[in-house]
N, C-alpha and C positions, 0 to 999 in steps of 0.2 A: 407477425412479430418474426422478424427472421431468424433462421435456426441459429444456436449460438457456436462461434468455432471456439475450437480449444488449438492450443501452441504449444509445442514442447518447451520447457523449460530452460533455456540455453542447450545445452547438447548433451541434457538427460534424456530418458524415456520419458518422462513424467510429464504428462498434458495436462495445460491448465486452461481453465476457461477462459476468451477473449477479457469479459468485464468479470469482475471477481467481487468480492463484498467484504468490506474492512467496517473494524467495529472502532475505530477511533472519534473521540468527543462524545458520540452516540450512545454507546453501551454504557450501564451503571450512571446514568445521568438522570439526574429524577426529573429534568426537564423534557427530556426525548427522549429514548429506549431504556428502561428502569427491570424492568423483570423478564424473568425468563419465558414468561409467557407471549409479551410481547416481541422479543426478540425473537421469538421462533416463528411468529408470522413472520416477518421481514428474511426471516432466514429461507422458510418454506417458496415465498413466493418466490426468490433467487436461484433457489434451485430449480423451480417447476421451469426458469426460463433458461434450465441449459448451465446456471451459477457451479461451478464445484469448487474452489478453490473461497476460503474464509480466512480472514487475516487478522491477526491481533495482535498485544506485544503487551507484556510484564507490566510497561510503564502507564499502560493504559486506564486510567480511575485507580491506579494502585492496585491491580491487580486483579479488581471485582471485576472489569470488563470479561478477563478471563472465566472467572464463575459465570457471569451471566451467561457465556457463550456455551460453553459446556453443559451448565442446565438447559439450554434451551436446544440443544443434541439430544440430550435424553429424553428431555418432554417430546421431541418429534421421533425418536424411535429410531432415529438414520443407522444405520450398518456402517461400524467402521471404515469400508472401502468404498463407501458413496463420496466421500468427500478427503479435501486437500486442508488440513489448520494449518496455521502457525502462530510461532510466537517471535519475541524480540527481546533481546536483554543486552541492558549498561548502564538506564540509571540506579536500578535497585527499588529496594522496597524499605529499606534499612538505613538510616544515617548511621553509618559504619566507615572507618576507611580503610575497608578492605568491601564495603559492599556496597557500594554506590558511584555511580560513574566510573565503571573500571570494565576490563574483559581481561582482567586476570583468574585463575584457572581456580582459586578458591572460590571465586566469585561465580562464576560461570557455572561450575559442579553442581553450587547447591540453588543458583536460581532457576535452571532447567528442572530440578525436582517441586520448586516450589511451585512453577507455571503447571506441570502434567497433575500436580495435585489440586489445583484449583481448576483446572479443565476438567480432572476425571477420567482422564484420559492415560494410558500406557507409555505414549510415543503422538510425536508432532512430526507432521510429513516437512517442516522447512522452520529452522531456527536459523535466526538472523541476530550480527553483531549490531545494534540499533545503532551506534555510533561509534566512531573511530577512537581508542585510546594510546591517547603519545605518549600515555608513562607507562604501558606495560609492553613491552618486546613484543613485536607482532609474531613471533617464534611461538612467546609461551602460548597468546592465544589462538593460533593455528594450530597447535597439540590440543590442546582441550576442545576446543571446536570437533574436532576430528576424532578424539576419544568419545564424544557424545553421538556421534555417528556410531561406528564400533561398538558401545554400550546398546545402542538398540532406542536409544532416547527420543531422536530424530532422524530423518534418515537422507534428509539434505541441509547445507550449513549454505548460509550468504552474507551478506554486509547492506550495511544500510548508511546512505551519504557518506563512503568513504572514497577517497578522490583517485583516479585511475593509478596514480603510484603506490597506493596502498593496496590497492587490488591485487596489481601485478606482484607486489611483494609477498602478501599472503597466499598466494597462487604458486608463486617461485618456492618457496618454502615447503609447500606442501607435497608440491610436484619432486624437489628432491631428498624429500623422506617418506615419499611414498605413502601419501596419507591425503583425509579425503580432501578435495578441491572445496573451497568456495564455486561455487556454482550461482548465484544467482544476485541481482544488486536492486536494493528497494530506494530507488533517488523520487526528489521530486520533479513531476512533468506536466506541463501544460501548455498553452499556449504563450505565455506567457512568462515563461521558465523554461527556459531549452536549453541553454548550453551545456551543460554535464552529459544529459541523454546525447546529443544530436554531436556532438564534437568530441569533450573530453574524453567518454566512453567510446567512441568510434570502432577504435585498433582492436579493442575486448573483444569487441564480438567475434570477431573472427580467430583473434590470438587465441583463446581461450575460450569460446564459447559463451559467454556471460548471456544470461536471461536476467530481463527486469520485469520486477512487479512496481509498476509506477504508483508515486501515494500523490495527492491533491491533484487530480485533473483537472479539478474545479476550481484551483488557486483559491482556497480555503473558502470559498463561496463566491468569489468576486465575479466567476464567470456564470455564475446564473442571473448576473445584473440586476442582485435586487439590491444591490448598495450604490445602483446608480444614483438614487435621491435620499441616501445618506443612510443611517443604520434601522429597520425594523426592529421592533421589538421581537424578543423571542429568538432572535437571530444569533449565530455563532460569538458573535461581536460582542454580546452584552452578555454571556456567559460568563459565569465565576470562574477567573483561572486565567481567560483568555481574554484580557484587556489589551495585551500585547498584539492582537490581530486589528484592531481599530482601526490605528496608523494606516496601517497595510490596505486594508479596505476602500479606507476613505479617502485614497489617494486620488489628486485629481488627475495626474498623468494617467497610472493605470487606469481610471472609469473614462476614459476619452477612450481607450482602447476599446475597453467595453462595450461603449455605445457604437463603436464602428461594427465592432464585430457582432452587434447583435441587429445592427442593418442588414448582416447578411444572412444571418438565422432566418429574421424576418424574410427577406427575400424568399429564401427556400422553405418554408412553411413551416419550421422545426422550434423547438426552444434553445434559446443560448448555450443554454445546459446538455444538452443532446446535440447540440452540434459540436460540442469542446472535448465530450466523451469521443465520439467517434472522431474525431482529429485525434487524437492521441492514440486511441487503436489503430488507425491506418499506416504508423509507425511498423515495417515489420519489426524491429529488432524490440519492439516492446510484448511482452510474454503475456500480458495480463493488464488491466487497468484497474485499479481497487477503488470501487464506488463506495460511495458513504450515503445512510440516508437515516433521517428519522422518522420516520411515518411509513407505512405499506403504500402510500403511495407516490414513494418520492423513487422509492425501489422498482414499481413499478415502470416510473418514467424513465428512470436511470438505463433501464431494460432496453427503451425504443430506439436508445443510440445505434444498434446493430442495424435498425431500419435507414436510420441519417447515413451511415457511412458509402453506401453507393453514391449518393447527391453531392458527395467532395468530390468533385470533379477536379482536374487540376486546373481548373480555370479559378476554382475558388480554393485553394489550396494554396495559389498564387495569390491569389486577395488577400488571404489571411495572412502570410507572411510579409505584404509589404505594411499591414498595420501591426503585425507583432514584433516584427525586426527590426524597426525604423522608429 
């Protein structure tokens, strides 16, 4: 397998593996990775392949994903300097007027403490505002996130699914008050979802040195090709709480594009999934591609995307563009 590449996260000095490992949907799910032992096996396979960044969020399995990952770190006995770990805050775990769907100071200051307790860690490397909160002044959020860094509870902060205007506003506030600036954004990015990363954020890469830790590189599994003939039993679309995905994954127009993309993957002699991961990684403005897996074998397959990258010549990339952009 090709050697892992490490890219700087934005303009920071922190380097993250080009392929990383995330726990959304899979961790603390009785049908997928439910225990620290199962999680530890997947984490170790990823680390052996060179992965150093492990993504999580307070909202994943209502905090249980953080518990499972933290327990797995302890079971593996990894030294804290060996890995980069993240959490994301916004949705909240309590149905309280000040503690859910918000980025106010009260929520953020308590939420980070809860995440650290569940992880069993003194700090996280990266912390994100998981969604924008248009009811809280951005200035309040920026001060609260900067204070989190100053207190040593996190090392860098960023955003997830914020607009370019919102990111720029947060950066300007931090710059004006000499606060810790937002460093990275975690947007959805894949062959079928390109506009924000490739166009909306384009000026931000150069202007403020924005890093990106992209999620859903396989479009929630659509770009594996397994939904071409309907919804297979045990797939993500059959999981409780993910019924909303079914219409997306069975959309006739999207699956027509997936079928055309699969022809290219078959010609290259690789899986559609690894081609799709490699395609994301080819974008120089992508700091890391967050991969997900529900089994050790899936982790191993995902890591082979490094071998696929050299196969994606300009001609192949142009053919993918013709399918995905038109």
